[in-house]
Each structure stands twice: as structure tokens, then as C-alpha cells.
N, C-alpha and C positions, 0 to 999 in steps of 0.2 A: 499223748498224757502221761503222766506219772502214774506209775504203778503205786500199790499199796506197800512192797517190799521196798522199792526205790524210795518213796517217801518217808519212811520208817528210819531207813539209814540216813536220809539227809535231816531229819528230823533231829536225831540221835546225835549226830554230828553236829550239828548247831547249837545242842546244849552242851555238849562236852567242849566245844571251843570257846562258849560264853563263860562256861565255870572255870575252864584254863584261863581265860583272860583275867577274871575277877580274882582269880588266887594269884595270878602274876603280877596283878597290880598291889595286890595286898603285899606281897614278897619285895616287889621294887622301893615300896613306900618304906621298909624297914631298913632296907638296904640304904637308902637315902639319909635316914635318921643315923644310921651306922657309919656311913662314909660321905658326910655332906659337901666334902671338898671336890667329890668328883663329879663331871658336869655330865649327867645320865642321858640327857637329852641334846647335847648340843651340836654332836654331828652331822656333818651334811650341811644341806643350804636351805632345807625345809623350816622356815619359821614355826616354833610350836609353843614358845614361850607366851603369846597373848591368850590361850586356851587356858579356861579355868575348871575349878570343881564344878560349876555349873554344867558347862559343856560337856564334863564325864558322865553327870547326871543326866544328860539328854541323851547322851547315848546308849546309857543304859536301858533308858526307857524306850528308844527305838529298838533296841535289840530285844527288849523283852517283848514288845508288842509284834515284831517280826514272829517269835517263837510261838506265840500265844494264837497269831493268825494264820499260821503255816496250814495249808491244807492241798490234798491231791490235787493237780491241777484241772482233771474233770470237772472238779466242783466249784473252779474258779470261774468267777465271770469275767475277767478279763483273758479269754481264750485268745493265744495269739496266733491262732489258725486260722483266723476271718479278718476281716479288714476293720470290723467294729471293734473287735480285741484289739486291735493293732493300736488304733487310736486311743482305745481307753488306757492302754499299757505306755503309751507316751505322753497322756494329759497325766496321769498318775506321776510319772517320773518327773515330770515338768514342776507339778505341784508340789512334790516333795522337796526339789532342788530350790525351788524359788521359796519357799516356807523357810528352809534352811538359811538361805542368805539373807533373808529379811529377819531371822532371828539373829544371825551375827552380828547385822549391821545396824537395825535397829533397838535391838535388845542388849545386846552383849557391847553395842558400840564399836566395833571393831573395823578397821580400815581393811576392805576387801582386797584392794588393789596390794596393799602392804603384804596382808597375809598370806596370799597365794602369791607373790612373787611376779606381779603383772605390771610392776612400776620400771620403766627405762630399759625396756626389753633389748637384749644383745641379740638382735634377729640372725646375725650370721653364725653365732656359737651355739644358738638354740636350735637353727633349722641343721648344723654338722650333726648336732647330738641325735635329734629325731633321724636323720638319714644312718647313722651308725647303730642305733637302736632297733630300727626297721628292719635291718638285716639280721642282727641278733636274735629279735624275737620272732622273724618268719621262721628262722632256721631251728632254733633251740624248742619253740613251743610245738609246731608241727612235727618234728622228730620227736617229742615226748609224747604228743597225742597218738602218734602212731604205735609207740613201744606200749602206751599204757591202754591201747585199743586192745592190742594183741594178748597183752597180760590180762585183761579184762574177760577176753571170750572163754579161757579157761575156767573162771569163777563165776563169772556173770554172763552166760551165754544168750539171754535176752535183752541185752543192753541195745537200745536203739538210738537214732541219731536225735537231738533237739528238736521240738515240734516246731519252731520256725522253720529250720532247716527241711524238715519233711514238707510243710507246707508250703516254703518258697519253691522248693524244686519240682512239686507236683502241682502247683498251679499256674493255670494258664491266663489268668487275669493279669492284666497289665499295672492296675489299679492298685491291687495287693502287694506285686513286687515293688512296686514305688513306695508303699507306705512302710514296706519292711526296710528299704535302702535308706530311706529319711531316717525310720527310729533307729538301725544300727549305725549310722555314719554320722549324724547331725546329733539326736535326741540322747542317747545311749554315752556317747562319750561327756557330752556337757553333764548331764545327770550323773551317771556314775561318778565320774573323776571328781566332780565338787563333793560329793557325799562321800567316796570311801578312801580316796587319796587327799582332797582338800580337808574331810573333816575326821573322818574316823581314824586315817594315818596320824593326823597331826595332832589329835587328841591324845591318843595311845602313846604316841613321842613324847608326848609332854610330861605323862606319866611313868613312861618306861626307858625306853631306848629306842632308836632307830631300826634296829635289827627284827627284835620282838615286835614292834609296831607294824612294820613289814608283812612280817608272816601272819600274825592274827589279822589284821585288815583283810589280807589277800584270800584267807581262808573263808573270811565272811562274804568278800565278792565272789566267790568261788561257789558257796553254796547258796546264795540266793539265786543262781540260774537253774538249780533245779534239776541236775543231770549229773548221775554218779559219773558216767563217761567222761565228763569235760573237767570233773574237780580237778584234777593234777595239772593238765595242760592249763587251766584258768587260773589256779592257784599260782603258776609260774609264771603265767604272762602278767598277774597283778605285782607280784614282786618284781619282776621288771620294771614296771612302770612307775614301784616306789622308788628304785635305784636310779631312774631318770629322773624324777622327781628331785630326790635327793643333791644329783649332780649339779643341778640347774635352779633349784630353788622357785622354777616356774610350773605352775599348774597347767600350763598351756602345752608344755611338751608331754604328758601322759594323755590331755585331751587329744592331741594330733596323733599321738601314736595308737592310741584305742582307736580312732577316726579311719588311720591307715589299714591298722589288722582287722578290722570288720569290714571295710572296703573290700581288700584283697581275697577274704573269706567270700564275700558275696560273690565276687567276680569268679573266684573258683567254682561256687556253686552253680553259676550261671553256663560256664563254657568247660567245666572240668567233666570228666567221665564217671567221676565217683565223689 
């Protein structure tokens, strides 16, 4: 569960990231008017032009709603340390994902296959990219995780593993472990990549540029996992997802990378010593 001090840090960080993003959006708006000849958001392969002001408003409302409803995990009905909590968490993620897709398709009238680069997939190229980034991610993120853990021990000695990690390793029930595997390897990659890479990153890129959108959306991705010790590794992981997405223009790539990373992590929890 998230203690009060951890919650306070994450809550303050979420407010800081939100304010910094809002100010940066205003700054980019001014720069675009001063230098309209620059194609600020055309780097890479991710299609961002279809997004508009309405989508930016939806993103702002979602961010504000999250900040206003943030609370310590012990008060959260969707506690992921129980089977019912995992089911509630999965259902919530799917509802948000489906709601977002319906908004983009029904209300905004966007072609989702085109928007997320799912048309005419070059499978060999995509699989090569997934293979290369899998190695990069597993090496760099785990190295950063080890370094950040050692660094945090000096300033945050009481930092604990994530709730689901502790519950998974300590559980003897096969039902709970199966639910966690489904949540981590199937539901989270689909829902979180649709939200953070497909929507948040795309909208921010539309009004800023790719590097800023990658950093801002990755910080948001790290914060929602509500764990101080995982902030830097998760942020780096999300940035690498954004890079892979930009290189291919296909949302399926970060989804596969996300599923592989979570699958490897769970395998290590099951058979590793620590």
C-alpha cells in the first residue's frame, strides 16, 4: 500500500508535470506563431495531425480528474493484492480504453487503423524492431532499476516493492497468479499503450513535438503506477516505447514490447531469487 509520504510525493509530482505541460503547450503555441514555417510535430512516423483542440481538452479533463481522485492505495477499492481487486483493475482499464476508442471513432470520426498505424503492416520489419528493442529495454531498464534502487536506499530507506509484486510473490493461489499474468501481459499492454502512446503521446506531439511529448507522456505513465522506486525505470521504459512507436508508426509495436517486458518480469518473479 502507498504510505502518506509516498502519496504526497507522487501527488505533488503529478501536479508539477501537469503545470509544466500546460506551460509548455502555451510556449509551443507562441513559437509556432513566431515560426510557422517549422513543422514542429512531423518528426517520426506517428500520425498526430488528425488530433485537434477537442482532444487536447479531453486530455486535460482526464488529467485533472486523475489528480483530483488520487488517494492512498489503502483507501482504494481496487486493491490489486486480491483477486477481486485485480478483476476490478482490469475492468476499469478496459472501460477507459473502450471509452477512449469510442470517442475517437464515433465522436471524432477518426480512422483508428490509420491513426495507430495498423494498416498494411510490414510484419518482418515490425518483428525485427520488436526484437531489437526487447534487448535494449531489458538491459537498460533493469540496469536503471538497479541503480535507482541503490540510490533510493540512501534517501528513501523504506521504499518497498510494488503491491502487486509483493502479493504475487507471496501468494500461493494459482487463481490470483493467473489473473495477474492476464492483467500484466494482455490487459495492461492493450489499455495503457492505447491511452499513453496512442492518445496522450499523439495529442501532445500534435501541439508540441516528439521529444517533449515522449518525456511528458512517459512521466505521466510512470506516475500512475504509484511507486516512487519505479518512477525512473518506468519513465525510461515509456520513452523507449515512444521511440519504437515513432520508428515504426505502429501502435502494435509498443504493445508487444510492453507485453514482453511484463512477461519477462513476471517470469523473473516466479523463478528468480529476488
